[in-house]
C-alpha positions in Angstrom: 21.3 -31.1 -8.8 24.8 -30.0 -9.7 27.0 -28.4 -7.1 27.0 -25.0 -8.7 23.1 -25.0 -8.8 23.0 -25.8 -5.1 25.5 -23.1 -4.3 23.4 -20.7 -6.3 20.4 -21.5 -4.2 22.4 -21.2 -1.0 23.6 -17.7 -2.0 20.1 -16.7 -3.0 18.9 -17.8 0.4 21.6 -15.8 2.2 20.7 -12.7 0.2 17.1 -13.1 1.1 18.0 -13.5 4.8 20.1 -10.3 4.6 17.3 -8.5 2.9 14.9 -9.7 5.6 17.3 -8.5 8.3 17.5 -5.1 6.7 13.8 -4.9 6.4 13.4 -6.0 10.1 15.9 -3.4 11.2 14.3 -0.6 9.2 10.9 -1.6 10.5 12.1 -1.6 14.1 13.7 1.8 13.7 10.5 3.2 12.2 8.2 1.5 14.7 7.2 4.6 16.6 6.3 6.4 13.3 4.4 3.4 12.1 2.5 3.2 15.3 1.7 6.9 15.3 0.5 6.6 11.7 -1.8 3.7 12.4 -3.2 5.3 15.6 -3.9 8.5 13.7 -5.6 6.6 10.9 -7.8 4.6 13.3 -9.3 7.9 14.6 -11.3 8.1 11.3 -14.4 6.1 10.5 -13.6 3.8 7.6 -16.6 1.7 7.1 -18.1 1.5 3.6 -19.3 5.0 2.6 -17.7 6.7 5.7 -14.0 6.7 4.7 -13.7 10.2 3.1 -11.8 11.8 6.0 -9.5 8.8 6.4 -8.7 9.0 2.7 -7.9 12.7 3.0 -5.7 11.8 5.9 -3.8 9.2 3.8 -3.5 11.7 0.9 -1.8 14.2 3.3 0.4 11.6 4.9 1.7 10.1 1.7 2.4 13.5 0.3 4.7 14.1 3.2 6.8 11.1 2.0 7.6 12.9 -1.2 5.2 10.7 -3.1 3.0 11.5 -6.0 -0.5 11.2 -4.8 -3.4 11.1 -7.2 -7.1 10.8 -6.3 -8.9 8.4 -8.7 -12.5 9.3 -8.9 -15.2 6.6 -8.6 -18.6 6.5 -10.0 -21.7 4.3 -9.7 -20.7 2.7 -13.0 -18.4 0.6 -11.0 -21.4 -1.5 -9.9 -21.9 -2.7 -13.4 -18.3 -3.8 -13.8 -18.2 -7.6 -14.0 -14.6 -7.5 -12.5 -15.7 -5.5 -9.5 -15.8 -7.9 -6.6 -19.2 -7.2 -4.8 -20.8 -3.8 -4.6 -22.0 -2.9 -1.1 -25.8 -2.5 -1.1 -26.9 1.1 -0.5 -23.4 2.6 -1.1 -23.1 5.4 -3.6 -19.7 5.7 -5.3 -20.2 9.2 -6.8 -17.8 11.6 -5.1 -15.7 8.9 -3.6 -12.1 8.1 -4.7 -9.2 5.7 -4.5 -5.6 6.8 -4.1 -2.8 6.1 -6.5 0.5 6.7 -4.7 3.8 6.5 -6.5 7.2 7.0 -4.9 10.3 6.7 -7.1 13.0 4.4 -5.8 16.7 5.0 -5.9 18.0 1.7 -7.2 16.7 1.7 -10.7 15.2 -1.8 -10.2 11.8 -3.1 -10.8 8.5 -1.5 -9.7 7.0 -2.9 -6.5 3.2 -2.5 -6.7 1.1 -2.6 -3.6 -2.6 -2.4 -3.1 -4.7 -2.1 0.0 -8.3 -1.4 0.6 -9.4 0.8 3.4 
């Protein structure tokens, strides 16, 4: 490995550490809000078929963050989708929804997609 390649890796590592430190500091500063959010979310049942109120709560909370929140309707047809992981027996999907949440960044960089099941 040439010296300039090694130096480039070192600089990339320093940048990642700085970004990690920024993230840790931001998370530490926001910890009371994060804890409140999680405690409030845990008040709602969220077992399969019982997550409607939790989803409405998330919709409201994400809207407060100046994010675009869209309810994506589900139907029982999802059970026939070969890419669908494993339908829960006895669960009806009609009337249920997933959330699509988009919040514009400020840096003009790449999109950071994140997905989480409730």
